[in-house]
C-alpha positions in Angstrom: -5.0 32.0 -3.5 -2.5 34.6 -2.7 -1.0 34.9 0.8 1.1 37.7 2.3 4.2 37.1 4.4 4.4 39.2 7.5 7.5 41.1 8.6 8.2 38.2 10.9 8.0 35.7 8.1 4.6 34.3 9.1 2.0 33.1 6.6 -1.6 32.5 7.7 -3.1 29.3 6.3 -6.7 30.0 5.5 -9.3 28.3 7.7 -10.8 26.3 4.9 -7.5 24.7 4.2 -6.7 24.1 7.9 -10.1 22.3 8.2 -9.5 20.3 5.0 -6.1 19.1 6.1 -6.9 18.8 9.8 -4.3 21.4 10.8 -4.8 23.1 14.2 -2.7 25.0 16.7 0.3 22.9 17.5 0.3 20.9 14.2 3.8 20.5 12.8 4.4 21.1 9.2 7.5 21.0 7.0 8.3 23.5 4.2 9.9 21.7 1.2 11.6 23.3 -1.7 10.9 21.4 -4.9 13.2 23.3 -7.2 11.5 26.7 -6.9 8.1 25.4 -5.7 7.5 25.6 -2.0 5.2 23.0 -0.4 3.8 22.8 3.1 3.6 19.2 4.2 2.4 17.7 7.5 5.4 16.5 9.5 5.4 12.8 10.2 5.1 11.9 13.9 7.0 8.7 13.5 8.9 8.9 10.2 10.8 5.6 10.5 7.8 3.7 11.6 5.5 5.3 9.0 8.1 4.6 6.3 8.5 0.9 7.1 7.4 -1.2 4.2 7.3 1.7 1.8 9.6 0.0 -0.7 8.2 -3.5 -0.2 8.2 -5.5 -3.4 10.7 -3.3 -5.0 14.0 -5.0 -5.9 17.2 -3.6 -4.5 19.6 -1.8 -6.7 22.4 -4.3 -5.9 20.1 -7.2 -7.0 19.4 -5.4 -10.2 23.1 -4.7 -10.7 24.0 -8.3 -10.2 21.5 -9.4 -12.8 22.8 -6.9 -15.3 26.4 -8.0 -14.7 25.4 -11.6 -15.3 23.7 -10.6 -18.6 26.8 -8.6 -19.6 29.1 -11.6 -18.9 26.9 -13.9 -21.0 26.8 -11.3 -23.8 30.6 -10.8 -23.7 31.2 -14.6 -23.7 28.9 -15.0 -26.7 30.6 -12.2 -28.6 34.0 -13.6 -27.8 33.0 -17.0 -29.3 31.8 -15.5 -32.6 
């Protein structure tokens, strides 16, 4: 699907896509640049609230780092005793 940008910078989203993604007059969208690829994404009404729990169950980087440091210390101690 090819769209044309107007002299004001406007782009018309075809009706079939507006219906499919429930976009209507007043809908807010965000244009995101993914390294040369532009994407139109619906703007989150409550981004903090909607993002809550998004990373549930994923260990934190600091916890992983602490585990790695413990393993390194054990390895270093073992190598020093050899």
